[in-house]
C-alpha positions in Angstrom: 17.3 1.4 139.3 15.2 2.4 135.9 12.2 0.8 134.6 12.7 -2.1 131.9 11.4 -1.0 128.3 9.0 -3.6 127.3 9.3 -4.2 123.5 7.2 -6.4 121.5 8.9 -7.4 118.2 6.4 -8.3 115.4 8.0 -9.9 112.3 6.9 -13.0 110.3 10.5 -14.2 109.5 11.6 -16.4 112.8 15.4 -15.4 112.0 14.6 -11.7 112.4 12.9 -12.1 115.6 15.5 -14.4 117.0 18.2 -11.9 116.2 16.0 -8.9 117.6 15.1 -10.8 120.6 18.8 -11.7 121.2 20.3 -8.2 120.5 17.7 -6.1 122.4 18.1 -8.9 125.2 21.7 -7.8 125.7 20.6 -4.7 127.1 19.5 -5.3 130.8 17.0 -2.6 130.5 15.0 -4.2 127.8 12.2 -7.0 128.2 11.6 -8.3 124.6 8.4 -10.5 123.4 7.9 -11.5 120.0 5.2 -12.7 117.7 4.9 -14.0 114.1 2.0 -11.7 112.8 0.0 -8.7 113.1 -3.0 -11.1 114.4 -0.7 -12.4 117.3 0.4 -8.8 117.9 -3.1 -7.4 118.3 -3.9 -10.3 120.5 -1.4 -9.8 122.9 -2.4 -6.1 123.3 -6.0 -7.2 123.8 -5.1 -9.3 126.4 -4.5 -6.5 128.9 -1.8 -8.2 130.9 1.9 -7.7 129.6 1.9 -4.2 127.9 4.7 -3.1 125.6 6.2 0.5 125.8 7.0 0.2 122.2 6.4 -1.9 119.0 8.8 -2.9 116.6 6.8 -3.9 113.7 7.7 -5.5 110.2 5.9 -3.5 107.3 5.5 -6.6 104.9 3.6 -9.6 106.3 1.3 -11.9 104.9 -2.2 -11.5 106.0 -2.3 -8.1 107.8 0.6 -5.8 107.2 2.4 -3.3 109.3 0.4 -0.6 108.3 -2.8 -2.5 108.8 -1.7 -3.2 112.2 -0.6 0.3 112.8 -3.9 1.6 112.1 -5.7 -0.9 114.2 -3.4 0.1 117.1 -4.1 3.8 116.4 -7.9 3.0 116.4 -8.1 1.6 119.7 -8.2 4.0 122.8 -6.1 1.8 124.9 -3.3 1.5 122.5 -3.5 5.0 120.6 -0.7 6.4 122.1 1.6 3.3 122.0 4.8 4.3 119.9 5.6 2.1 116.9 8.7 1.6 115.0 8.6 0.0 111.7 11.4 -2.5 110.5 11.7 -2.7 106.7 14.1 -3.0 103.9 12.4 -0.2 102.1 13.6 2.9 103.6 13.9 5.5 100.9 13.1 8.9 102.2 9.4 8.8 100.6 8.8 5.4 102.2 10.1 6.8 105.6 8.0 9.9 105.3 4.9 7.8 104.3 5.5 5.5 107.5 5.6 8.5 109.9 2.5 10.0 108.1 1.0 6.7 109.1 2.0 7.2 112.9 5.1 5.6 113.3 7.9 7.2 115.3 10.8 5.8 113.1 12.0 3.2 110.8 14.7 0.8 111.4 16.3 -0.4 108.3 16.5 -4.3 107.6 19.2 -5.7 107.9 20.0 -4.0 111.0 23.0 -4.3 113.0 22.2 -6.4 116.4 25.1 -4.5 118.1 23.0 -1.1 117.5 19.6 -2.2 117.6 19.1 -1.3 121.3 20.4 1.9 120.9 18.6 2.7 117.7 15.2 1.9 119.6 16.1 4.0 122.8 17.0 6.9 120.5 13.7 6.8 118.5 11.8 6.4 121.9 13.6 9.3 123.3 12.6 11.6 120.4 9.0 11.0 120.8 
């Protein structure tokens, strides 16, 4: 049996979080947790208990946006190599290139297809 992929979903929209958790949860090889803000994500990563294998991170959030969260993740030695996938409706080529330049391994366009979300995540993880 293969190890489960632990995914942290970070989005300020509770509906997006619910759909993502349900969609990813249909894959028996994925364990998903979600939080509603960048600050909550960083707090969870600081706890040192449950550690995600990948973070799905909304770009536009109040308070601390996705790029700021990613910069903090990259700036900490214990999380600097953690793969991060941005989720956003802003997915022009220039935007995607900018997100990759920030250190994201990829971008999932919102609204995403719940039936293909797990496969998209697996493909991006496999590519990094």
